[in-house]
Backbone as JSON, one array per atom type, in Angstrom:
{
  "sequence": "MRRLEIIFPALLIAFVLLVVGAGVFYYQYSFTVMRFPYVSGGLLILLAGWRIRNALAAPSSPADGSRAETESETAAIAPPPEESAREVLLTGLWLLGILPAVWIFGYPAGIPLYLMAYFRGHGERWAVSIALSLVALAVTYFVFILMLKVRLPVLPLGFS",
  "N": [[-9.89, 18.61, 2.3], [-9.11, 15.3, 2.59], [-8.24, 13.09, 5.21], [-7.18, 10.52, 4.68], [-6.11, 10.85, 2.17], [-3.67, 11.84, 2.63], [-2.57, 10.3, 4.7], [-2.45, 7.58, 3.76], [-0.63, 7.63, 1.44], [1.62, 8.56, 2.86], [2.11, 6.49, 4.68], [2.69, 4.53, 2.8], [5.09, 5.52, 1.72], [6.7, 5.35, 4.02], [6.67, 2.56, 4.4], [7.94, 1.63, 2.03], [10.47, 2.81, 2.35], [11.26, 1.46, 4.66], [11.34, -1.25, 3.8], [13.19, -1.2, 1.64], [15.34, -0.12, 3.02], [15.78, -2.21, 4.85], [16.65, -4.19, 3.11], [19.06, -3.09, 2.25], [20.57, -2.35, 4.59], [20.14, -4.33, 6.63], [19.93, -6.96, 5.43], [21.96, -6.65, 3.65], [22.08, -6.69, 0.81], [23.43, -6.88, -2.51], [24.14, -4.25, -4.93], [23.23, -5.06, -7.4], [21.12, -6.81, -6.83], [19.46, -5.07, -5.49], [18.73, -3.23, -7.37], [16.2, -3.27, -8.78], [14.34, -2.88, -6.54], [15.24, -0.29, -5.79], [14.54, 1.26, -8.06], [11.73, 0.76, -8.43], [10.81, 1.34, -5.84], [11.68, 3.98, -5.59], [10.11, 5.17, -7.59], [7.54, 4.7, -6.53], [7.73, 6.25, -4.19], [8.05, 8.82, -5.29], [5.57, 9.09, -6.68], [3.75, 8.83, -4.54], [4.54, 11.01, -2.97], [3.9, 13.07, -4.75], [1.14, 12.75, -4.78], [0.51, 13.42, -2.14], [1.33, 16.09, -2.16], [-0.52, 17.14, -4.03], [-2.88, 16.7, -2.59], [-2.52, 18.37, -0.41], [-2.4, 20.82, -1.71], [-4.88, 21.16, -2.78], [-7.72, 23.09, -3.51], [-9.66, 24.58, -0.97], [-13.01, 24.92, 0.19], [-14.45, 28.14, 0.75], [-14.81, 29.32, 4.07], [-16.45, 31.37, 4.92], [-18.54, 31.57, 3.21], [-18.47, 33.21, 0.96], [-19.15, 33.17, -1.71], [-22.1, 32.71, -3.26], [-23.59, 29.81, -4.3], [-25.4, 27.99, -6.73], [-27.78, 25.35, -6.19], [-27.34, 23.16, -7.89], [-24.69, 23.59, -8.7], [-23.38, 23.28, -6.27], [-23.92, 20.6, -5.71], [-22.56, 19.4, -7.78], [-19.85, 19.93, -7.27], [-19.36, 19.14, -4.72], [-17.35, 18.12, -2.03], [-16.11, 14.84, -1.17], [-17.32, 13.1, 1.76], [-15.67, 13.43, 4.96], [-13.43, 10.95, 6.27], [-14.15, 8.75, 8.93], [-12.7, 8.35, 12.2], [-12.66, 5.67, 12.74], [-12.63, 4.48, 10.18], [-10.14, 5.33, 9.27], [-8.47, 4.07, 11.13], [-9.08, 1.36, 10.57], [-8.09, 1.17, 7.94], [-5.36, 1.6, 8.41], [-4.85, -0.67, 9.99], [-5.33, -2.71, 8.13], [-3.21, -2.2, 6.41], [-1.03, -2.75, 8.08], [-1.5, -5.39, 8.58], [-0.26, -7.12, 6.85], [2.24, -7.69, 7.79], [2.23, -9.59, 10.09], [1.16, -11.72, 8.62], [3.15, -12.38, 6.75], [5.2, -13.03, 8.52], [4.19, -15.21, 9.97], [3.33, -17.11, 8.01], [5.35, -17.16, 6.15], [7.03, -15.54, 3.38], [6.28, -16.13, 0.57], [3.77, -17.49, 0.86], [2.41, -15.89, 2.69], [1.87, -13.35, 1.53], [-0.03, -13.89, -0.65], [-2.13, -15.0, 0.94], [-2.75, -12.88, 2.63], [-3.6, -10.98, 0.7], [-5.84, -12.32, -0.33], [-7.51, -12.35, 1.93], [-7.79, -9.6, 2.27], [-9.07, -8.76, -0.14], [-11.44, -10.3, -0.04], [-12.45, -9.32, 2.36], [-13.17, -6.81, 1.57], [-15.29, -7.2, -0.05], [-14.9, -8.39, -2.55], [-15.29, -10.81, -5.2], [-14.88, -14.41, -4.85], [-13.5, -15.68, -6.97], [-12.06, -13.6, -8.2], [-10.5, -12.76, -6.03], [-8.94, -15.05, -5.5], [-7.64, -15.35, -7.97], [-6.09, -12.95, -8.17], [-4.49, -13.28, -5.93], [-3.04, -15.56, -6.64], [-1.62, -14.55, -8.81], [0.0, -12.7, -7.48], [1.49, -14.51, -5.94], [2.84, -15.89, -8.0], [4.38, -13.8, -9.14], [5.94, -13.08, -6.93], [7.36, -15.51, -6.48], [8.59, -16.23, -9.01], [9.8, -13.82, -9.99], [11.16, -12.55, -7.77], [12.31, -14.63, -6.14], [13.31, -16.73, -7.88], [14.38, -15.39, -10.27], [15.69, -12.93, -9.41], [16.96, -13.87, -7.18], [16.53, -13.2, -4.48], [16.82, -13.42, -1.02], [14.27, -14.27, 0.53], [12.19, -14.58, 3.46], [11.18, -17.61, 3.32], [10.08, -19.85, 4.6], [7.52, -20.68, 7.02], [6.91, -19.28, 10.35], [8.96, -20.61, 12.86], [9.95, -22.71, 11.38], [13.0, -23.5, 10.11]],
  "CA": [[-8.82, 17.63, 2.21], [-9.4, 14.1, 3.36], [-7.05, 12.61, 5.93], [-6.59, 9.35, 4.04], [-5.35, 11.29, 1.0], [-2.31, 12.12, 3.11], [-2.09, 9.21, 5.55], [-2.11, 6.38, 3.0], [0.66, 7.79, 0.75], [2.71, 8.69, 3.84], [2.4, 5.12, 5.14], [3.33, 3.84, 1.68], [6.47, 6.0, 1.68], [7.39, 4.76, 5.16], [6.84, 1.13, 4.14], [8.97, 1.46, 1.0], [11.76, 3.12, 2.96], [11.57, 0.38, 5.59], [11.68, -2.47, 3.07], [14.44, -0.97, 0.92], [16.36, 0.02, 4.04], [16.1, -3.54, 5.37], [17.45, -4.88, 2.1], [20.4, -2.51, 2.17], [21.32, -2.32, 5.85], [20.05, -5.55, 7.41], [20.3, -8.12, 4.62], [23.16, -6.25, 2.92], [22.01, -7.15, -0.58], [24.29, -6.15, -3.43], [23.46, -3.28, -5.77], [22.56, -5.79, -8.48], [19.86, -7.32, -6.3], [18.64, -3.95, -5.05], [18.43, -2.32, -8.48], [14.75, -3.2, -8.97], [13.69, -2.18, -5.43], [15.56, 1.13, -5.86], [13.77, 1.91, -9.12], [10.3, 0.71, -8.13], [10.57, 2.08, -4.6], [11.82, 5.42, -5.89], [8.92, 5.58, -8.34], [6.42, 4.74, -5.58], [7.92, 7.4, -3.3], [7.74, 10.02, -6.08], [4.13, 9.17, -6.92], [3.06, 9.08, -3.26], [4.83, 12.39, -2.63], [3.1, 13.91, -5.65], [-0.25, 12.65, -4.31], [0.42, 14.22, -0.91], [1.41, 17.5, -2.57], [-1.8, 17.5, -4.62], [-3.9, 16.73, -1.54], [-2.31, 19.57, 0.39], [-2.61, 22.0, -2.54], [-6.26, 21.19, -3.27], [-8.44, 24.26, -2.98], [-10.71, 24.29, 0.0], [-14.15, 25.83, 0.04], [-14.37, 29.24, 1.7], [-15.6, 29.09, 5.28], [-17.39, 32.45, 5.16], [-19.62, 31.49, 2.23], [-18.37, 34.45, 0.2], [-19.75, 33.02, -3.04], [-23.35, 31.95, -3.23], [-23.65, 28.89, -5.41], [-26.69, 27.36, -6.92], [-27.83, 24.01, -5.63], [-26.73, 22.22, -8.83], [-23.24, 23.77, -8.62], [-22.93, 22.7, -5.01], [-23.98, 19.15, -5.82], [-21.56, 18.95, -8.74], [-18.48, 20.08, -6.77], [-19.33, 18.82, -3.29], [-16.27, 17.19, -1.71], [-16.57, 13.63, -0.49], [-17.32, 13.28, 3.22], [-14.45, 13.06, 5.68], [-13.43, 9.61, 6.83], [-14.22, 8.73, 10.38], [-11.5, 7.8, 12.84], [-12.75, 4.22, 12.61], [-12.18, 4.12, 8.83], [-8.69, 5.56, 9.21], [-7.88, 3.0, 11.92], [-9.21, 0.1, 9.82], [-7.15, 1.21, 6.82], [-4.03, 1.38, 8.99], [-4.73, -2.07, 10.41], [-5.18, -3.52, 6.91], [-1.84, -2.01, 5.92], [-0.1, -3.43, 8.98], [-1.85, -6.8, 8.64], [0.61, -7.92, 6.0], [3.44, -8.07, 8.54], [2.09, -10.91, 10.74], [0.91, -12.77, 7.61], [4.46, -12.79, 6.21], [5.98, -13.61, 9.6], [3.63, -16.5, 10.37], [3.21, -18.05, 6.9], [6.45, -17.02, 5.2], [6.75, -14.52, 2.38], [5.51, -16.55, -0.61], [2.4, -17.85, 1.21], [1.78, -14.82, 3.46], [1.36, -12.29, 0.66], [-1.31, -14.27, -1.26], [-3.17, -15.16, 1.96], [-3.14, -11.52, 3.03], [-4.37, -10.38, -0.39], [-7.15, -12.96, -0.4], [-8.3, -11.84, 3.06], [-8.09, -8.19, 2.01], [-10.08, -8.64, -1.2], [-12.71, -10.83, 0.46], [-12.93, -8.39, 3.38], [-13.71, -5.63, 0.9], [-16.44, -7.57, -0.86], [-14.57, -8.91, -3.89], [-15.72, -12.2, -5.4], [-13.86, -15.42, -4.58], [-12.7, -15.94, -8.16], [-11.12, -12.47, -8.36], [-9.57, -12.8, -4.9], [-8.0, -16.16, -5.7], [-6.82, -15.06, -9.16], [-5.1, -11.93, -7.85], [-3.55, -13.86, -4.97], [-2.14, -16.45, -7.38], [-0.71, -13.69, -9.59], [1.0, -12.2, -6.52], [2.36, -15.63, -5.63], [3.7, -16.14, -9.16], [5.36, -12.7, -9.24], [6.88, -13.22, -5.82], [8.23, -16.66, -6.65], [9.4, -16.22, -10.23], [10.62, -12.62, -10.13], [12.06, -12.26, -6.65], [13.05, -15.79, -5.63], [14.06, -17.43, -8.93], [15.16, -14.54, -11.17], [16.57, -12.01, -8.69], [17.61, -14.62, -6.11], [16.4, -12.48, -3.21], [16.63, -14.36, 0.08], [13.08, -13.92, 1.29], [11.83, -15.59, 4.47], [10.28, -18.5, 2.6], [9.4, -20.79, 5.49], [6.71, -20.07, 8.09], [7.47, -19.09, 11.68], [9.33, -21.82, 13.56], [10.61, -23.64, 10.46], [14.16, -22.83, 9.53]],
  "C": [[-9.17, 16.47, 3.13], [-8.12, 13.57, 3.99], [-6.38, 11.44, 5.23], [-5.81, 9.71, 2.78], [-3.92, 11.64, 1.37], [-1.75, 10.93, 3.87], [-1.65, 8.01, 4.72], [-0.8, 6.55, 2.21], [1.84, 7.93, 1.71], [3.1, 7.32, 4.39], [3.08, 4.31, 4.04], [4.8, 4.24, 1.57], [7.28, 5.36, 2.82], [7.65, 3.27, 4.94], [7.94, 0.87, 3.12], [10.35, 1.73, 1.58], [12.2, 2.02, 3.92], [12.04, -0.87, 4.85], [13.01, -2.31, 2.33], [15.59, -0.82, 1.91], [16.76, -1.32, 4.64], [16.96, -4.32, 4.39], [18.88, -4.39, 2.05], [21.18, -2.72, 3.46], [21.27, -3.63, 6.64], [20.52, -6.76, 6.62], [21.57, -7.88, 3.82], [23.21, -6.85, 1.51], [22.91, -6.28, -1.45], [23.45, -5.17, -4.26], [22.69, -3.96, -6.89], [21.19, -6.3, -8.02], [18.92, -6.17, -5.98], [18.26, -2.99, -6.17], [16.92, -2.17, -8.7], [14.04, -2.52, -7.79], [14.01, -0.68, -5.41], [14.68, 1.85, -6.88], [12.28, 1.93, -8.77], [9.96, 1.46, -6.85], [10.69, 3.57, -4.8], [10.62, 5.95, -6.63], [7.71, 5.68, -7.41], [6.53, 5.95, -4.65], [7.6, 8.7, -4.05], [6.24, 10.17, -6.3], [3.35, 9.46, -5.63], [3.32, 10.52, -2.79], [4.04, 13.37, -3.47], [1.64, 13.91, -5.2], [-0.45, 13.47, -3.03], [0.44, 15.71, -1.25], [0.09, 17.96, -3.17], [-2.9, 17.59, -3.57], [-3.76, 17.99, -0.69], [-2.61, 20.85, -0.39], [-4.04, 22.13, -3.06], [-6.98, 22.39, -2.68], [-9.53, 23.84, -2.01], [-11.82, 25.31, -0.18], [-14.06, 26.93, 1.09], [-15.31, 29.01, 2.88], [-16.66, 30.16, 5.47], [-18.55, 32.47, 4.17], [-19.64, 32.71, 1.33], [-19.01, 34.35, -1.19], [-20.99, 32.16, -2.91], [-23.42, 31.1, -4.48], [-25.05, 28.34, -5.54], [-26.63, 25.94, -6.38], [-27.18, 22.99, -6.57], [-25.22, 22.35, -8.84], [-22.69, 23.12, -7.36], [-22.91, 21.18, -5.1], [-22.89, 18.63, -6.75], [-20.14, 18.99, -8.18], [-18.36, 19.74, -5.29], [-18.2, 17.83, -3.01], [-16.83, 15.95, -1.04], [-16.49, 13.83, 1.02], [-15.99, 12.84, 3.84], [-14.56, 11.63, 6.21], [-13.51, 9.71, 8.35], [-12.9, 8.16, 10.93], [-11.48, 6.28, 12.73], [-12.25, 3.76, 11.24], [-10.67, 4.28, 8.69], [-7.96, 4.44, 9.96], [-7.94, 1.66, 11.17], [-8.26, 0.06, 8.63], [-5.73, 0.97, 7.31], [-3.82, -0.06, 9.42], [-4.61, -3.0, 9.21], [-3.77, -3.4, 6.37], [-0.83, -2.77, 6.78], [-0.34, -4.94, 9.04], [-0.96, -7.69, 7.8], [1.82, -8.43, 6.78], [3.28, -9.4, 9.28], [1.83, -12.03, 9.73], [2.23, -13.29, 7.05], [5.27, -13.5, 7.28], [5.5, -15.02, 9.94], [3.68, -17.53, 9.23], [4.4, -18.05, 5.94], [6.04, -16.07, 4.08], [5.9, -15.03, 1.22], [4.05, -16.92, -0.29], [1.68, -16.71, 1.93], [1.18, -13.73, 2.61], [0.05, -12.71, -0.01], [-2.44, -14.45, -0.23], [-3.67, -13.8, 2.45], [-4.02, -10.88, 1.95], [-5.76, -11.0, -0.5], [-8.05, -12.46, 0.74], [-8.71, -10.39, 2.81], [-9.21, -8.05, 0.97], [-11.44, -9.17, -0.74], [-13.3, -9.9, 1.51], [-13.53, -7.12, 2.8], [-14.76, -5.98, -0.15], [-16.14, -8.08, -2.26], [-15.0, -10.36, -3.98], [-14.55, -13.15, -5.15], [-12.94, -15.61, -5.78], [-11.65, -14.84, -8.36], [-10.07, -12.5, -7.25], [-8.52, -13.88, -5.09], [-7.07, -15.87, -6.88], [-5.74, -14.03, -8.85], [-4.07, -12.44, -6.85], [-2.57, -14.79, -5.67], [-1.16, -15.65, -8.25], [0.38, -13.14, -8.67], [1.98, -13.29, -6.13], [3.33, -15.9, -6.78], [4.76, -15.05, -9.3], [6.4, -12.82, -8.15], [7.87, -14.36, -6.07], [9.15, -16.52, -7.85], [10.31, -15.01, -10.32], [11.64, -12.51, -9.01], [12.9, -13.46, -6.23], [13.89, -16.45, -6.73], [14.95, -16.49, -9.75], [16.16, -13.65, -10.43], [17.34, -12.66, -7.56], [17.64, -13.86, -4.78], [16.09, -13.5, -2.12], [15.45, -13.91, 0.94], [12.83, -14.97, 2.36], [10.76, -16.5, 3.92], [9.46, -19.37, 3.54], [8.6, -20.06, 6.55], [7.48, -19.99, 9.4], [7.77, -20.44, 12.32], [9.99, -22.88, 12.68], [11.82, -22.94, 9.87], [15.16, -23.8, 8.96]]
}
């Protein structure tokens, strides 16, 4: 069992609960506004929980070597190597990196800038990074700001 198979979905669940909780308790959005976050957040929580359950239930190889396997069988079913502590830390930092981006640049600009940095940092081409960032900007603006009228922090830090 790899640590990231549990850590990433757990962080996703915590993030969804934090965002939906902020909408309900801090911003006090009405049920009409929160309907989409309830459905999508609930679906994300169910899928992430299912992923954690599968990761915990995955069979592990016997430690005593009770079954001798041929070399080809071992190569075919060999589990991927464990992530190092550095990889786990970097993944956590990438997940948390969205928070200062939204706080400093505002929600509509912070999300695309974060996504562009993330995709470029993981070796994606410029065209793909820009295209996906623009799609995220369009979804954020048209769906959340115009259609659902969610009061997102639109302006950057210090502008109000």
